[in-house]
TORKOL-4160 file (C-alpha; in steps of 0.2 Angstrom, whole numbers, padded with zeros to 4 digits, m for minus):
484
<pt num="1" X="0055" Y="0628" Z="0515"/>
<pt num="2" X="0073" Y="0631" Z="0513"/>
<pt num="3" X="0074" Y="0639" Z="0530"/>
<pt num="4" X="0065" Y="0624" Z="0537"/>
<pt num="5" X="0076" Y="0611" Z="0529"/>
<pt num="6" X="0092" Y="0620" Z="0535"/>
<pt num="7" X="0085" Y="0621" Z="0553"/>
<pt num="8" X="0083" Y="0602" Z="0552"/>
<pt num="9" X="0100" Y="0599" Z="0546"/>
<pt num="10" X="0108" Y="0610" Z="0560"/>
<pt num="11" X="0097" Y="0601" Z="0573"/>
<pt num="12" X="0103" Y="0584" Z="0566"/>
<pt num="13" X="0122" Y="0589" Z="0567"/>
<pt num="14" X="0120" Y="0596" Z="0585"/>
<pt num="15" X="0112" Y="0580" Z="0590"/>
<pt num="16" X="0126" Y="0570" Z="0582"/>
<pt num="17" X="0139" Y="0581" Z="0591"/>
<pt num="18" X="0131" Y="0578" Z="0608"/>
<pt num="19" X="0130" Y="0560" Z="0605"/>
<pt num="20" X="0149" Y="0558" Z="0600"/>
<pt num="21" X="0154" Y="0569" Z="0615"/>
<pt num="22" X="0144" Y="0557" Z="0626"/>
<pt num="23" X="0152" Y="0541" Z="0619"/>
<pt num="24" X="0169" Y="0549" Z="0621"/>
<pt num="25" X="0166" Y="0554" Z="0639"/>
<pt num="26" X="0159" Y="0536" Z="0643"/>
<pt num="27" X="0175" Y="0528" Z="0635"/>
<pt num="28" X="0186" Y="0539" Z="0646"/>
<pt num="29" X="0176" Y="0535" Z="0662"/>
<pt num="30" X="0177" Y="0517" Z="0658"/>
<pt num="31" X="0196" Y="0518" Z="0656"/>
<pt num="32" X="0198" Y="0527" Z="0672"/>
<pt num="33" X="0187" Y="0514" Z="0681"/>
<pt num="34" X="0198" Y="0500" Z="0675"/>
<pt num="35" X="0214" Y="0509" Z="0680"/>
<pt num="36" X="0207" Y="0513" Z="0697"/>
<pt num="37" X="0202" Y="0494" Z="0699"/>
<pt num="38" X="0220" Y="0488" Z="0694"/>
<pt num="39" X="0228" Y="0500" Z="0706"/>
<pt num="40" X="0217" Y="0495" Z="0721"/>
<pt num="41" X="0220" Y="0476" Z="0718"/>
<pt num="42" X="0237" Y="0470" Z="0727"/>
<pt num="43" X="0250" Y="0465" Z="0714"/>
<pt num="44" X="0260" Y="0449" Z="0717"/>
<pt num="45" X="0280" Y="0450" Z="0713"/>
<pt num="46" X="0286" Y="0439" Z="0700"/>
<pt num="47" X="0303" Y="0431" Z="0702"/>
<pt num="48" X="0315" Y="0434" Z="0688"/>
<pt num="49" X="0324" Y="0418" Z="0681"/>
<pt num="50" X="0340" Y="0419" Z="0672"/>
<pt num="51" X="0346" Y="0407" Z="0659"/>
<pt num="52" X="0364" Y="0401" Z="0662"/>
<pt num="53" X="0376" Y="0389" Z="0654"/>
<pt num="54" X="0382" Y="0376" Z="0667"/>
<pt num="55" X="0397" Y="0363" Z="0667"/>
<pt num="56" X="0399" Y="0348" Z="0677"/>
<pt num="57" X="0415" Y="0346" Z="0689"/>
<pt num="58" X="0421" Y="0329" Z="0684"/>
<pt num="59" X="0438" Y="0325" Z="0692"/>
<pt num="60" X="0451" Y="0319" Z="0679"/>
<pt num="61" X="0469" Y="0317" Z="0675"/>
<pt num="62" X="0475" Y="0332" Z="0666"/>
<pt num="63" X="0492" Y="0336" Z="0659"/>
<pt num="64" X="0495" Y="0355" Z="0660"/>
<pt num="65" X="0503" Y="0364" Z="0646"/>
<pt num="66" X="0514" Y="0379" Z="0649"/>
<pt num="67" X="0515" Y="0392" Z="0635"/>
<pt num="68" X="0529" Y="0404" Z="0632"/>
<pt num="69" X="0537" Y="0413" Z="0618"/>
<pt num="70" X="0555" Y="0411" Z="0613"/>
<pt num="71" X="0569" Y="0413" Z="0600"/>
<pt num="72" X="0578" Y="0400" Z="0590"/>
<pt num="73" X="0597" Y="0399" Z="0592"/>
<pt num="74" X="0611" Y="0389" Z="0585"/>
<pt num="75" X="0619" Y="0377" Z="0597"/>
<pt num="76" X="0635" Y="0375" Z="0586"/>
<pt num="77" X="0642" Y="0391" Z="0578"/>
<pt num="78" X="0660" Y="0395" Z="0572"/>
<pt num="79" X="0668" Y="0412" Z="0568"/>
<pt num="80" X="0678" Y="0410" Z="0552"/>
<pt num="81" X="0693" Y="0422" Z="0555"/>
<pt num="82" X="0709" Y="0426" Z="0545"/>
<pt num="83" X="0723" Y="0418" Z="0555"/>
<pt num="84" X="0735" Y="0429" Z="0546"/>
<pt num="85" X="0734" Y="0445" Z="0537"/>
<pt num="86" X="0735" Y="0447" Z="0518"/>
<pt num="87" X="0726" Y="0447" Z="0502"/>
<pt num="88" X="0712" Y="0435" Z="0498"/>
<pt num="89" X="0717" Y="0427" Z="0482"/>
<pt num="90" X="0704" Y="0413" Z="0482"/>
<pt num="91" X="0686" Y="0410" Z="0488"/>
<pt num="92" X="0675" Y="0395" Z="0487"/>
<pt num="93" X="0659" Y="0397" Z="0475"/>
<pt num="94" X="0649" Y="0393" Z="0491"/>
<pt num="95" X="0657" Y="0407" Z="0501"/>
<pt num="96" X="0642" Y="0418" Z="0501"/>
<pt num="97" X="0627" Y="0422" Z="0512"/>
<pt num="98" X="0617" Y="0407" Z="0516"/>
<pt num="99" X="0630" Y="0396" Z="0506"/>
<pt num="100" X="0630" Y="0377" Z="0511"/>
<pt num="101" X="0647" Y="0370" Z="0514"/>
<pt num="102" X="0654" Y="0353" Z="0519"/>
<pt num="103" X="0666" Y="0348" Z="0532"/>
<pt num="104" X="0684" Y="0350" Z="0526"/>
<pt num="105" X="0679" Y="0361" Z="0511"/>
<pt num="106" X="0691" Y="0375" Z="0507"/>
<pt num="107" X="0682" Y="0391" Z="0509"/>
<pt num="108" X="0696" Y="0405" Z="0507"/>
<pt num="109" X="0714" Y="0406" Z="0503"/>
<pt num="110" X="0725" Y="0421" Z="0508"/>
<pt num="111" X="0741" Y="0425" Z="0498"/>
<pt num="112" X="0753" Y="0412" Z="0504"/>
<pt num="113" X="0769" Y="0420" Z="0496"/>
<pt num="114" X="0777" Y="0427" Z="0512"/>
<pt num="115" X="0772" Y="0411" Z="0522"/>
<pt num="116" X="0780" Y="0400" Z="0508"/>
<pt num="117" X="0796" Y="0411" Z="0509"/>
<pt num="118" X="0797" Y="0409" Z="0527"/>
<pt num="119" X="0795" Y="0390" Z="0525"/>
<pt num="120" X="0809" Y="0389" Z="0512"/>
<pt num="121" X="0821" Y="0399" Z="0523"/>
<pt num="122" X="0817" Y="0389" Z="0538"/>
<pt num="123" X="0820" Y="0373" Z="0528"/>
<pt num="124" X="0837" Y="0379" Z="0521"/>
<pt num="125" X="0842" Y="0384" Z="0539"/>
<pt num="126" X="0838" Y="0367" Z="0545"/>
<pt num="127" X="0848" Y="0359" Z="0531"/>
<pt num="128" X="0863" Y="0370" Z="0535"/>
<pt num="129" X="0862" Y="0366" Z="0554"/>
<pt num="130" X="0861" Y="0347" Z="0549"/>
<pt num="131" X="0877" Y="0349" Z="0539"/>
<pt num="132" X="0886" Y="0358" Z="0554"/>
<pt num="133" X="0881" Y="0343" Z="0565"/>
<pt num="134" X="0889" Y="0332" Z="0553"/>
<pt num="135" X="0905" Y="0342" Z="0553"/>
<pt num="136" X="0905" Y="0342" Z="0572"/>
<pt num="137" X="0902" Y="0323" Z="0573"/>
<pt num="138" X="0917" Y="0321" Z="0561"/>
<pt num="139" X="0928" Y="0332" Z="0571"/>
<pt num="140" X="0923" Y="0323" Z="0587"/>
<pt num="141" X="0928" Y="0306" Z="0579"/>
<pt num="142" X="0945" Y="0313" Z="0574"/>
<pt num="143" X="0947" Y="0320" Z="0592"/>
<pt num="144" X="0943" Y="0303" Z="0599"/>
<pt num="145" X="0956" Y="0295" Z="0587"/>
<pt num="146" X="0969" Y="0308" Z="0593"/>
<pt num="147" X="0965" Y="0304" Z="0611"/>
<pt num="148" X="0968" Y="0285" Z="0607"/>
<pt num="149" X="0984" Y="0288" Z="0599"/>
<pt num="150" X="0990" Y="0300" Z="0613"/>
<pt num="151" X="0985" Y="0286" Z="0626"/>
<pt num="152" X="0995" Y="0273" Z="0616"/>
<pt num="153" X="1010" Y="0285" Z="0616"/>
<pt num="154" X="1008" Y="0288" Z="0635"/>
<pt num="155" X="1008" Y="0269" Z="0637"/>
<pt num="156" X="1024" Y="0267" Z="0627"/>
<pt num="157" X="1032" Y="0281" Z="0636"/>
<pt num="158" X="1027" Y="0273" Z="0653"/>
<pt num="159" X="1035" Y="0257" Z="0648"/>
<pt num="160" X="1051" Y="0265" Z="0642"/>
<pt num="161" X="1052" Y="0274" Z="0659"/>
<pt num="162" X="1050" Y="0258" Z="0668"/>
<pt num="163" X="1063" Y="0250" Z="0657"/>
<pt num="164" X="1076" Y="0264" Z="0662"/>
<pt num="165" X="1072" Y="0262" Z="0680"/>
<pt num="166" X="1075" Y="0243" Z="0679"/>
<pt num="167" X="1092" Y="0247" Z="0670"/>
<pt num="168" X="1096" Y="0259" Z="0683"/>
<pt num="169" X="1092" Y="0247" Z="0697"/>
<pt num="170" X="1104" Y="0234" Z="0689"/>
<pt num="171" X="1117" Y="0248" Z="0688"/>
<pt num="172" X="1117" Y="0248" Z="0669"/>
<pt num="173" X="1107" Y="0263" Z="0666"/>
<pt num="174" X="1111" Y="0281" Z="0670"/>
<pt num="175" X="1102" Y="0295" Z="0679"/>
<pt num="176" X="1101" Y="0306" Z="0663"/>
<pt num="177" X="1092" Y="0292" Z="0654"/>
<pt num="178" X="1079" Y="0290" Z="0667"/>
<pt num="179" X="1075" Y="0309" Z="0667"/>
<pt num="180" X="1074" Y="0309" Z="0648"/>
<pt num="181" X="1061" Y="0295" Z="0650"/>
<pt num="182" X="1051" Y="0304" Z="0663"/>
<pt num="183" X="1051" Y="0320" Z="0653"/>
<pt num="184" X="1044" Y="0310" Z="0638"/>
<pt num="185" X="1031" Y="0302" Z="0649"/>
<pt num="186" X="1025" Y="0319" Z="0656"/>
<pt num="187" X="1024" Y="0326" Z="0638"/>
<pt num="188" X="1013" Y="0311" Z="0633"/>
<pt num="189" X="1002" Y="0314" Z="0648"/>
<pt num="190" X="1000" Y="0332" Z="0643"/>
<pt num="191" X="0996" Y="0327" Z="0625"/>
<pt num="192" X="0982" Y="0315" Z="0632"/>
<pt num="193" X="0975" Y="0330" Z="0642"/>
<pt num="194" X="0975" Y="0341" Z="0627"/>
<pt num="195" X="0966" Y="0328" Z="0616"/>
<pt num="196" X="0953" Y="0326" Z="0630"/>
<pt num="197" X="0950" Y="0345" Z="0630"/>
<pt num="198" X="0948" Y="0344" Z="0611"/>
<pt num="199" X="0935" Y="0330" Z="0613"/>
<pt num="200" X="0925" Y="0340" Z="0625"/>
<pt num="201" X="0925" Y="0355" Z="0613"/>
<pt num="202" X="0920" Y="0343" Z="0599"/>
<pt num="203" X="0906" Y="0336" Z="0610"/>
<pt num="204" X="0900" Y="0354" Z="0614"/>
<pt num="205" X="0900" Y="0358" Z="0596"/>
<pt num="206" X="0889" Y="0343" Z="0592"/>
<pt num="207" X="0877" Y="0348" Z="0606"/>
<pt num="208" X="0876" Y="0366" Z="0599"/>
<pt num="209" X="0873" Y="0359" Z="0582"/>
<pt num="210" X="0859" Y="0348" Z="0588"/>
<pt num="211" X="0851" Y="0362" Z="0598"/>
<pt num="212" X="0852" Y="0373" Z="0583"/>
<pt num="213" X="0844" Y="0359" Z="0572"/>
<pt num="214" X="0829" Y="0358" Z="0585"/>
<pt num="215" X="0827" Y="0377" Z="0584"/>
<pt num="216" X="0827" Y="0377" Z="0565"/>
<pt num="217" X="0814" Y="0363" Z="0566"/>
<pt num="218" X="0803" Y="0373" Z="0577"/>
<pt num="219" X="0805" Y="0388" Z="0566"/>
<pt num="220" X="0800" Y="0376" Z="0551"/>
<pt num="221" X="0785" Y="0369" Z="0560"/>
<pt num="222" X="0779" Y="0387" Z="0564"/>
<pt num="223" X="0782" Y="0393" Z="0546"/>
<pt num="224" X="0772" Y="0378" Z="0540"/>
<pt num="225" X="0758" Y="0381" Z="0552"/>
<pt num="226" X="0758" Y="0399" Z="0546"/>
<pt num="227" X="0757" Y="0393" Z="0528"/>
<pt num="228" X="0743" Y="0381" Z="0533"/>
<pt num="229" X="0734" Y="0396" Z="0541"/>
<pt num="230" X="0733" Y="0404" Z="0524"/>
<pt num="231" X="0719" Y="0392" Z="0520"/>
<pt num="232" X="0702" Y="0392" Z="0529"/>
<pt num="233" X="0692" Y="0376" Z="0530"/>
<pt num="234" X="0675" Y="0372" Z="0536"/>
<pt num="235" X="0675" Y="0363" Z="0553"/>
<pt num="236" X="0658" Y="0355" Z="0550"/>
<pt num="237" X="0643" Y="0354" Z="0538"/>
<pt num="238" X="0633" Y="0370" Z="0539"/>
<pt num="239" X="0628" Y="0386" Z="0532"/>
<pt num="240" X="0637" Y="0403" Z="0531"/>
<pt num="241" X="0631" Y="0419" Z="0538"/>
<pt num="242" X="0637" Y="0437" Z="0540"/>
<pt num="243" X="0649" Y="0435" Z="0525"/>
<pt num="244" X="0660" Y="0451" Z="0525"/>
<pt num="245" X="0674" Y="0448" Z="0513"/>
<pt num="246" X="0676" Y="0446" Z="0494"/>
<pt num="247" X="0690" Y="0440" Z="0483"/>
<pt num="248" X="0705" Y="0452" Z="0482"/>
<pt num="249" X="0701" Y="0461" Z="0498"/>
<pt num="250" X="0714" Y="0464" Z="0511"/>
<pt num="251" X="0711" Y="0456" Z="0528"/>
<pt num="252" X="0719" Y="0459" Z="0544"/>
<pt num="253" X="0725" Y="0446" Z="0557"/>
<pt num="254" X="0710" Y="0438" Z="0566"/>
<pt num="255" X="0698" Y="0448" Z="0555"/>
<pt num="256" X="0681" Y="0439" Z="0554"/>
<pt num="257" X="0676" Y="0433" Z="0537"/>
<pt num="258" X="0660" Y="0424" Z="0541"/>
<pt num="259" X="0650" Y="0414" Z="0553"/>
<pt num="260" X="0647" Y="0395" Z="0551"/>
<pt num="261" X="0631" Y="0389" Z="0558"/>
<pt num="262" X="0625" Y="0371" Z="0559"/>
<pt num="263" X="0607" Y="0371" Z="0554"/>
<pt num="264" X="0604" Y="0354" Z="0561"/>
<pt num="265" X="0609" Y="0359" Z="0579"/>
<pt num="266" X="0596" Y="0372" Z="0584"/>
<pt num="267" X="0588" Y="0376" Z="0601"/>
<pt num="268" X="0575" Y="0388" Z="0607"/>
<pt num="269" X="0578" Y="0400" Z="0621"/>
<pt num="270" X="0563" Y="0406" Z="0631"/>
<pt num="271" X="0559" Y="0414" Z="0648"/>
<pt num="272" X="0546" Y="0408" Z="0661"/>
<pt num="273" X="0542" Y="0415" Z="0678"/>
<pt num="274" X="0549" Y="0409" Z="0694"/>
<pt num="275" X="0533" Y="0400" Z="0698"/>
<pt num="276" X="0532" Y="0392" Z="0682"/>
<pt num="277" X="0550" Y="0386" Z="0683"/>
<pt num="278" X="0546" Y="0378" Z="0700"/>
<pt num="279" X="0533" Y="0367" Z="0692"/>
<pt num="280" X="0546" Y="0360" Z="0680"/>
<pt num="281" X="0557" Y="0354" Z="0694"/>
<pt num="282" X="0558" Y="0336" Z="0700"/>
<pt num="283" X="0559" Y="0330" Z="0718"/>
<pt num="284" X="0578" Y="0332" Z="0718"/>
<pt num="285" X="0576" Y="0350" Z="0712"/>
<pt num="286" X="0583" Y="0347" Z="0695"/>
<pt num="287" X="0575" Y="0353" Z="0679"/>
<pt num="288" X="0565" Y="0339" Z="0671"/>
<pt num="289" X="0567" Y="0333" Z="0653"/>
<pt num="290" X="0550" Y="0338" Z="0648"/>
<pt num="291" X="0544" Y="0337" Z="0630"/>
<pt num="292" X="0542" Y="0353" Z="0621"/>
<pt num="293" X="0532" Y="0358" Z="0605"/>
<pt num="294" X="0538" Y="0373" Z="0596"/>
<pt num="295" X="0526" Y="0382" Z="0583"/>
<pt num="296" X="0531" Y="0394" Z="0570"/>
<pt num="297" X="0518" Y="0404" Z="0561"/>
<pt num="298" X="0522" Y="0406" Z="0542"/>
<pt num="299" X="0509" Y="0416" Z="0532"/>
<pt num="300" X="0494" Y="0407" Z="0541"/>
<pt num="301" X="0503" Y="0390" Z="0541"/>
<pt num="302" X="0508" Y="0383" Z="0558"/>
<pt num="303" X="0524" Y="0373" Z="0557"/>
<pt num="304" X="0527" Y="0362" Z="0573"/>
<pt num="305" X="0543" Y="0355" Z="0579"/>
<pt num="306" X="0546" Y="0343" Z="0593"/>
<pt num="307" X="0560" Y="0345" Z="0606"/>
<pt num="308" X="0564" Y="0343" Z="0625"/>
<pt num="309" X="0571" Y="0354" Z="0639"/>
<pt num="310" X="0590" Y="0352" Z="0641"/>
<pt num="311" X="0596" Y="0366" Z="0653"/>
<pt num="312" X="0593" Y="0383" Z="0661"/>
<pt num="313" X="0603" Y="0399" Z="0662"/>
<pt num="314" X="0616" Y="0400" Z="0676"/>
<pt num="315" X="0612" Y="0417" Z="0682"/>
<pt num="316" X="0598" Y="0430" Z="0680"/>
<pt num="317" X="0603" Y="0444" Z="0669"/>
<pt num="318" X="0602" Y="0462" Z="0675"/>
<pt num="319" X="0584" Y="0469" Z="0672"/>
<pt num="320" X="0576" Y="0453" Z="0669"/>
<pt num="321" X="0566" Y="0441" Z="0680"/>
<pt num="322" X="0561" Y="0423" Z="0680"/>
<pt num="323" X="0572" Y="0409" Z="0672"/>
<pt num="324" X="0579" Y="0407" Z="0654"/>
<pt num="325" X="0577" Y="0389" Z="0648"/>
<pt num="326" X="0583" Y="0380" Z="0633"/>
<pt num="327" X="0575" Y="0366" Z="0623"/>
<pt num="328" X="0584" Y="0356" Z="0610"/>
<pt num="329" X="0575" Y="0353" Z="0594"/>
<pt num="330" X="0575" Y="0335" Z="0587"/>
<pt num="331" X="0571" Y="0339" Z="0568"/>
<pt num="332" X="0572" Y="0358" Z="0565"/>
<pt num="333" X="0571" Y="0357" Z="0546"/>
<pt num="334" X="0563" Y="0374" Z="0541"/>
<pt num="335" X="0568" Y="0384" Z="0556"/>
<pt num="336" X="0582" Y="0397" Z="0556"/>
<pt num="337" X="0591" Y="0406" Z="0570"/>
<pt num="338" X="0582" Y="0421" Z="0575"/>
<pt num="339" X="0564" Y="0414" Z="0572"/>
<pt num="340" X="0551" Y="0420" Z="0585"/>
<pt num="341" X="0541" Y="0405" Z="0590"/>
<pt num="342" X="0528" Y="0399" Z="0602"/>
<pt num="343" X="0534" Y="0386" Z="0615"/>
<pt num="344" X="0522" Y="0374" Z="0623"/>
<pt num="345" X="0529" Y="0363" Z="0638"/>
<pt num="346" X="0520" Y="0348" Z="0645"/>
<pt num="347" X="0520" Y="0350" Z="0664"/>
<pt num="348" X="0519" Y="0335" Z="0676"/>
<pt num="349" X="0502" Y="0326" Z="0677"/>
<pt num="350" X="0489" Y="0332" Z="0689"/>
<pt num="351" X="0477" Y="0320" Z="0697"/>
<pt num="352" X="0459" Y="0322" Z="0702"/>
<pt num="353" X="0457" Y="0340" Z="0695"/>
<pt num="354" X="0444" Y="0348" Z="0683"/>
<pt num="355" X="0445" Y="0359" Z="0668"/>
<pt num="356" X="0432" Y="0373" Z="0668"/>
<pt num="357" X="0430" Y="0390" Z="0659"/>
<pt num="358" X="0440" Y="0404" Z="0667"/>
<pt num="359" X="0424" Y="0415" Z="0667"/>
<pt num="360" X="0417" Y="0403" Z="0680"/>
<pt num="361" X="0429" Y="0408" Z="0693"/>
<pt num="362" X="0432" Y="0425" Z="0701"/>
<pt num="363" X="0448" Y="0432" Z="0708"/>
<pt num="364" X="0445" Y="0424" Z="0725"/>
<pt num="365" X="0442" Y="0407" Z="0718"/>
<pt num="366" X="0423" Y="0407" Z="0721"/>
<pt num="367" X="0411" Y="0398" Z="0709"/>
<pt num="368" X="0392" Y="0398" Z="0708"/>
<pt num="369" X="0385" Y="0380" Z="0711"/>
<pt num="370" X="0368" Y="0374" Z="0705"/>
<pt num="371" X="0358" Y="0368" Z="0720"/>
<pt num="372" X="0341" Y="0362" Z="0724"/>
<pt num="373" X="0326" Y="0369" Z="0714"/>
<pt num="374" X="0339" Y="0377" Z="0702"/>
<pt num="375" X="0345" Y="0390" Z="0714"/>
<pt num="376" X="0363" Y="0395" Z="0715"/>
<pt num="377" X="0375" Y="0392" Z="0729"/>
<pt num="378" X="0392" Y="0398" Z="0733"/>
<pt num="379" X="0407" Y="0387" Z="0731"/>
<pt num="380" X="0426" Y="0388" Z="0732"/>
<pt num="381" X="0439" Y="0379" Z="0721"/>
<pt num="382" X="0458" Y="0380" Z="0721"/>
<pt num="383" X="0465" Y="0387" Z="0705"/>
<pt num="384" X="0480" Y="0377" Z="0700"/>
<pt num="385" X="0484" Y="0382" Z="0682"/>
<pt num="386" X="0477" Y="0395" Z="0669"/>
<pt num="387" X="0478" Y="0389" Z="0651"/>
<pt num="388" X="0471" Y="0401" Z="0639"/>
<pt num="389" X="0452" Y="0402" Z="0641"/>
<pt num="390" X="0452" Y="0388" Z="0654"/>
<pt num="391" X="0457" Y="0385" Z="0672"/>
<pt num="392" X="0462" Y="0369" Z="0680"/>
<pt num="393" X="0455" Y="0368" Z="0697"/>
<pt num="394" X="0454" Y="0357" Z="0712"/>
<pt num="395" X="0436" Y="0356" Z="0719"/>
<pt num="396" X="0435" Y="0347" Z="0735"/>
<pt num="397" X="0417" Y="0342" Z="0740"/>
<pt num="398" X="0410" Y="0348" Z="0723"/>
<pt num="399" X="0413" Y="0332" Z="0713"/>
<pt num="400" X="0399" Y="0330" Z="0701"/>
<pt num="401" X="0391" Y="0347" Z="0704"/>
<pt num="402" X="0386" Y="0359" Z="0691"/>
<pt num="403" X="0394" Y="0377" Z="0691"/>
<pt num="404" X="0389" Y="0392" Z="0681"/>
<pt num="405" X="0401" Y="0394" Z="0666"/>
<pt num="406" X="0400" Y="0413" Z="0664"/>
<pt num="407" X="0398" Y="0423" Z="0680"/>
<pt num="408" X="0390" Y="0440" Z="0679"/>
<pt num="409" X="0385" Y="0454" Z="0691"/>
<pt num="410" X="0366" Y="0449" Z="0690"/>
<pt num="411" X="0370" Y="0431" Z="0697"/>
<pt num="412" X="0373" Y="0427" Z="0715"/>
<pt num="413" X="0368" Y="0415" Z="0729"/>
<pt num="414" X="0350" Y="0411" Z="0730"/>
<pt num="415" X="0345" Y="0417" Z="0713"/>
<pt num="416" X="0334" Y="0404" Z="0703"/>
<pt num="417" X="0341" Y="0400" Z="0686"/>
<pt num="418" X="0337" Y="0390" Z="0670"/>
<pt num="419" X="0352" Y="0379" Z="0667"/>
<pt num="420" X="0357" Y="0376" Z="0649"/>
<pt num="421" X="0367" Y="0359" Z="0648"/>
<pt num="422" X="0371" Y="0359" Z="0629"/>
<pt num="423" X="0389" Y="0359" Z="0633"/>
<pt num="424" X="0403" Y="0370" Z="0627"/>
<pt num="425" X="0404" Y="0374" Z="0609"/>
<pt num="426" X="0418" Y="0364" Z="0600"/>
<pt num="427" X="0433" Y="0374" Z="0593"/>
<pt num="428" X="0429" Y="0381" Z="0576"/>
<pt num="429" X="0438" Y="0373" Z="0562"/>
<pt num="430" X="0448" Y="0385" Z="0551"/>
<pt num="431" X="0438" Y="0393" Z="0537"/>
<pt num="432" X="0442" Y="0385" Z="0520"/>
<pt num="433" X="0440" Y="0392" Z="0503"/>
<pt num="434" X="0440" Y="0386" Z="0485"/>
<pt num="435" X="0451" Y="0394" Z="0473"/>
<pt num="436" X="0449" Y="0396" Z="0454"/>
<pt num="437" X="0464" Y="0391" Z="0443"/>
<pt num="438" X="0470" Y="0409" Z="0440"/>
<pt num="439" X="0470" Y="0414" Z="0458"/>
<pt num="440" X="0478" Y="0398" Z="0463"/>
<pt num="441" X="0492" Y="0400" Z="0450"/>
<pt num="442" X="0496" Y="0418" Z="0456"/>
<pt num="443" X="0498" Y="0412" Z="0474"/>
<pt num="444" X="0509" Y="0397" Z="0469"/>
<pt num="445" X="0520" Y="0409" Z="0458"/>
<pt num="446" X="0522" Y="0421" Z="0473"/>
<pt num="447" X="0527" Y="0407" Z="0485"/>
<pt num="448" X="0539" Y="0400" Z="0472"/>
<pt num="449" X="0547" Y="0417" Z="0469"/>
<pt num="450" X="0549" Y="0422" Z="0488"/>
<pt num="451" X="0567" Y="0420" Z="0491"/>
<pt num="452" X="0565" Y="0422" Z="0510"/>
<pt num="453" X="0556" Y="0406" Z="0513"/>
<pt num="454" X="0566" Y="0390" Z="0515"/>
<pt num="455" X="0564" Y="0375" Z="0504"/>
<pt num="456" X="0555" Y="0365" Z="0517"/>
<pt num="457" X="0542" Y="0380" Z="0520"/>
<pt num="458" X="0539" Y="0382" Z="0501"/>
<pt num="459" X="0536" Y="0363" Z="0500"/>
<pt num="460" X="0523" Y="0363" Z="0514"/>
<pt num="461" X="0514" Y="0379" Z="0507"/>
<pt num="462" X="0514" Y="0373" Z="0489"/>
<pt num="463" X="0506" Y="0357" Z="0496"/>
<pt num="464" X="0493" Y="0366" Z="0505"/>
<pt num="465" X="0489" Y="0377" Z="0489"/>
<pt num="466" X="0488" Y="0362" Z="0479"/>
<pt num="467" X="0473" Y="0355" Z="0489"/>
<pt num="468" X="0455" Y="0357" Z="0484"/>
<pt num="469" X="0452" Y="0369" Z="0498"/>
<pt num="470" X="0464" Y="0381" Z="0506"/>
<pt num="471" X="0464" Y="0390" Z="0523"/>
<pt num="472" X="0456" Y="0407" Z="0521"/>
<pt num="473" X="0468" Y="0416" Z="0533"/>
<pt num="474" X="0483" Y="0409" Z="0523"/>
<pt num="475" X="0476" Y="0415" Z="0506"/>
<pt num="476" X="0472" Y="0432" Z="0514"/>
<pt num="477" X="0490" Y="0434" Z="0521"/>
<pt num="478" X="0498" Y="0429" Z="0504"/>
<pt num="479" X="0487" Y="0441" Z="0494"/>
<pt num="480" X="0490" Y="0455" Z="0507"/>
<pt num="481" X="0509" Y="0452" Z="0504"/>
<pt num="482" X="0506" Y="0452" Z="0485"/>
<pt num="483" X="0498" Y="0469" Z="0487"/>
<pt num="484" X="0481" Y="0463" Z="0481"/>
C-alpha cells in the first residue's frame, strides 16, 4: 500500500511539472508571436514638439542706459602748506583727520618771533628814512633861501655897476670904481651859481631819501607778509585729509600740512569705450549734458545720487583706451572721494525699437520667428544696444511677430513648437526678514559703533533697521562683519 501511494504521488508531481512546462512554453511562444507581429507592422514616425517661451516684437520708444564703473573725486581741493619754516606753536582743535573747518578759520600758527623781528626792524628803518627825508627837505629849503639872497645880492651889484658906468659916462666916475663894481658883480654871479649847485645837491638828497623810504616800505610790506604767512587759514568750508603735523613739530618751507577737501563739490570719473562715447555726442560733436545716476553699495543698501555729464578728458593716457568722462553730482551727501560707484547714463532716445532677451539673438543677429502652424522661421534683427540680460533691436518687417525668447541647439527653422505666452517673470523683490528685539538691537549697536560710516549712511541704515522687515542681504552682510 505504501508503495502504491508513493507511486501515485510521484505520478502526480510529474504530471504537474509537465503541465507547468507546457504553460511556460506557450507563454514564450505567444510573446514571440506578438514581437514578430509588431516588427512586421510598419511604424509611423512621430514629430517631436518643443515647448518654448515667446515674446512679441512691439516697437516702442526706449531710452537706453549705459552702465559703467567709476571713482568719486573732489572737484575742489587745496594743499595746506607751510609758507615759512619754523615750529608749529598752535593748532586748531579741528586740525585733525576728517575735521570740519569753516572759511577763514585759523588752522595752524608757526612761531612768528623771527618774522615779527623783521617787521620791527623794517618799521624802524622806515622811520629813520622818513627822518632823513625831513632833513633833506629842510636843507633844500635853506638852499633855496640862500639862492634867493644871492640873486638879490647879484641884482644889487648889477645896479651898482650900472651906476658907476653912468658916472663914468658923465666924467665923474673913475675907471677903478667901474672895475671894482664889475668884480663885485662877478662875485655875486659866482655866489648864485654856487647856491644853485647846493640846491641840486639838496634835491638829489631829497630824491635819495624818498627812494630809500620806498625801499623800506617794500621791505616792511614783505616782512608783514612773511608775518602773516605764519598763520594758515581755511580758504573755504571743507574737511581735512592727510594731516601730517602736530603741535610743536618743526616744519620746513612749503611742507604740506594737510589737504582741504570740499565735500559738497564732488564728481565721479568713469571710463567708457569709444563706441559708447560716440553715442553721447550731439550733432555738433560735443558731449551732451546727459543725466547720470550714481549708485553706492553700502552693506546691502544702495545709495543713489543724481548728477550730469560735464566734461571729458583732454587726452588718452598711456596704456588706456576709450574716453574718461566726468559727471558732477548735485547732492553728494554720504559720498567720499575714493568711493567706487556704479554709473548709469541715459543715452538719447531711440524710436521704433524693441526690447527682447539677449538669449533670443545669436552672434549674427538672427532670431527664430513663430510662423504658421507654430513652426519656426528664420529672421534677422539689428542689435543696437545691450543692457544687462536684454538687447534693444531694430526689427524691420517683424513688427508684431513672436520670437523665441531662449534659443538652443535643438531649435531651428521648420521645427514645430508649443509657444508659451505667459510673459517674462517679473523682477524678484528683495527678500525681507523679520528680526527679534535682541538681534535688531545688536545690529543697531554695530552700525552706531562703526566709525567708518558717515552720518548720512548711518541714518539711512538705522532707518532701514527700524522697519518691521529688513532686507535679508543687508542683515547677512552686517552679521558677517560682526563675525557671527
